C-alpha positions in Angstrom: 0.0 0.0 0.0 2.7 2.5 1.0 4.7 1.7 -2.2 1.7 1.8 -4.4 0.6 5.2 -3.1 4.1 6.7 -2.8 3.6 7.5 0.9 6.8 9.0 2.2 6.3 8.1 5.9 4.5 5.3 7.5 3.8 7.3 10.7 2.4 10.7 11.4 1.6 12.1 14.8 -1.2 14.6 15.1 -2.2 16.1 18.4 -5.6 16.6 19.8 -7.3 19.8 19.0 -8.4 22.8 21.2 -11.7 24.7 20.8 -10.1 28.1 20.7 -13.5 29.8 21.1 -14.2 27.9 24.3 -10.7 28.5 25.7 -9.8 31.9 24.5 -7.9 34.4 26.6 -10.3 36.7 28.4 -9.8 40.0 30.1 -10.7 38.8 33.6 -9.4 39.4 37.1 -6.7 36.8 37.7 -7.3 36.2 41.4 -5.9 32.6 41.4 -2.1 32.5 41.3 -1.7 28.8 40.5 -4.1 26.3 39.0 -3.8 22.6 38.4 -6.4 20.7 36.3 -6.1 16.9 36.6 -7.6 13.7 37.9 -6.8 13.3 41.6 -4.8 10.1 41.2 -1.4 9.0 42.4 0.4 9.5 39.0 -0.5 13.2 39.0 1.5 13.8 42.1 -0.7 16.6 43.3 0.9 16.2 46.7 4.0 17.8 45.1 1.9 20.7 43.9 0.4 21.2 47.4 3.8 21.1 49.0 5.1 23.6 46.4 2.3 26.0 47.2 3.1 25.7 50.9 6.7 26.7 50.1 5.5 29.7 48.0 3.1 30.8 50.8 6.2 31.1 53.1 7.4 33.9 50.8 4.1 35.2 49.5 1.4 34.8 52.3 -1.2 36.1 49.9 -0.7 33.4 47.3 -3.8 31.4 46.2 -4.1 28.1 44.4 -6.9 26.0 42.9 -7.3 22.4 42.0 -9.8 21.5 39.3 -10.7 17.8 39.2 -11.8 14.9 41.3 -10.7 11.4 42.2 -9.8 9.0 45.0 -7.2 11.2 46.5 -9.4 14.2 47.1 -9.7 13.8 50.9 -6.1 12.8 51.5 -5.0 15.8 49.5 -7.3 18.1 51.5 -5.8 16.6 54.7 -2.3 17.3 53.4 -3.2 20.9 52.8 -4.6 21.2 56.3 -1.5 19.5 57.8 0.7 22.1 56.0 -1.5 24.9 57.2 -2.5 26.1 53.8 -6.2 25.1 53.7 -7.1 28.7 53.2 -4.7 29.0 50.3 -5.8 25.9 48.3 -9.3 25.6 46.9 -10.5 22.1 45.8 -13.0 22.9 43.0 -13.9 19.3 42.0 -15.1 18.5 38.5 -16.0 21.6 36.5 -17.9 21.9 33.2 -16.5 25.3 32.4 -12.8 24.9 33.0 -12.0 27.9 30.8 -13.6 30.4 33.2 -11.2 29.2 36.0 -8.2 29.2 33.7 -9.0 32.8 32.8 -9.0 33.7 36.5 -5.6 32.2 37.0 -2.0 33.3 36.4 0.1 30.1 36.2 -0.8 26.5 35.2 1.0 23.8 37.1 1.2 20.1 36.3 3.4 18.0 38.6 2.7 14.5 37.1 5.2 11.6 37.1 4.0 10.7 33.6 2.0 12.5 30.9 1.4 12.6 27.2 0.7 15.9 25.6 -1.9 17.0 28.2 -5.0 18.6 26.8 -5.4 20.6 30.0 -2.0 22.2 29.3 -2.9 23.2 25.8 -6.2 24.7 27.1 -4.4 26.6 29.8 -1.8 28.1 27.4 -4.6 29.1 25.0 -6.0 31.1 27.9 -2.6 32.8 28.2 -1.2 30.9 31.2 2.5 30.3 31.5 3.1 26.7 32.6 5.3 25.1 35.2 5.3 21.4 34.4 7.2 18.1 35.0 9.7 17.5 32.2 8.1 14.2 31.3 6.4 12.7 28.2 5.5 15.2 25.5 5.1 18.2 27.8 8.4 19.6 26.5 6.8 19.8 23.0 4.7 22.6 24.1 6.5 24.2 27.0 9.7 26.0 26.0 11.8 26.3 29.2 12.4 30.0 30.0 10.1 31.3 27.3 6.5 30.3 27.9 7.0 28.3 31.1 9.4 26.1 33.0 10.2 22.4 32.7 11.0 20.8 36.1 13.5 18.0 35.7 13.8 16.7 39.2 10.0 17.1 40.0 10.6 18.1 43.6 8.3 20.6 45.4 11.2 22.9 45.9 11.9 23.1 42.2 8.3 23.7 41.4 8.0 26.4 44.0 11.1 28.2 42.8 9.7 28.4 39.2 6.2 29.3 40.4 7.7 32.2 42.4 9.5 33.5 39.3 6.3 34.0 37.5 4.3 35.8 40.2 7.2 38.0 41.4 7.9 39.6 38.0 5.0 41.1 36.1 6.9 41.8 32.9 8.2 38.2 32.8 4.6 37.0 33.3 3.3 39.2 30.5 6.0 38.0 28.1 5.5 34.3 29.0 1.7 34.7 28.7 2.0 36.1 25.2 4.4 33.3 24.3 2.0 30.7 25.7 -0.9 31.9 23.6 1.3 31.9 20.5 2.6 28.4 21.2 -0.9 27.0 21.6 -2.2 28.3 18.2 -0.8 25.2 16.5 -3.2 23.0 18.5 -6.3 25.0 17.6 -9.0 23.0 15.8 -8.7 24.6 12.3 -4.9 24.0 12.3 -5.2 20.3 13.4 -8.0 19.6 10.9 -5.9 21.1 8.1 -3.0 18.8 9.1 -5.3 15.8 9.0 -6.5 16.9 5.5 -2.9 17.1 4.3 -2.2 13.6 5.5 -5.3 12.1 4.0 -4.7 13.9 0.7 -1.2 12.5 0.6 -2.5 8.9 0.6 -5.6 9.5 -1.6 
């Protein structure tokens, strides 16, 4: 088949697509400093995120974080936040149908997973103009350019996450530049672009 149709490559990788209208950057008050959107399961290492927030709060007592998602670790994670004395700084929002509204209230997207593909939640967050602080695992580095639109965390420790998170809330000009870069990076995952890529691939084997 490949020889008969002169197909140059046997493998093409096409990402999922973002509804840019649903997740467009809005001019909203960004009253959430850090947001994490994920299933509350062990592989997501949300405990690292909560511990990182606790470290940030030591330097910035006004810092606020939100966790969107639900799962079996909800109560243990709430207990961890309480044990660290940051229950007033971390809001557990559960499952939300309109994630975009919460992303547009936030300043920095965080993903502290031990393993990921190219997370759709990351693409949605960057479409909303959020710089990202994410584990350097899986395909996350395909979207996050370290030091340009976010930070990649190699050792995945709470201390390293906290240090990067602080960099983005302490420096407004840096946040503005990273935010613009994040929006630009996410455009290649918008639905029309992805559909066009699929069309090119299908045309090449037609």
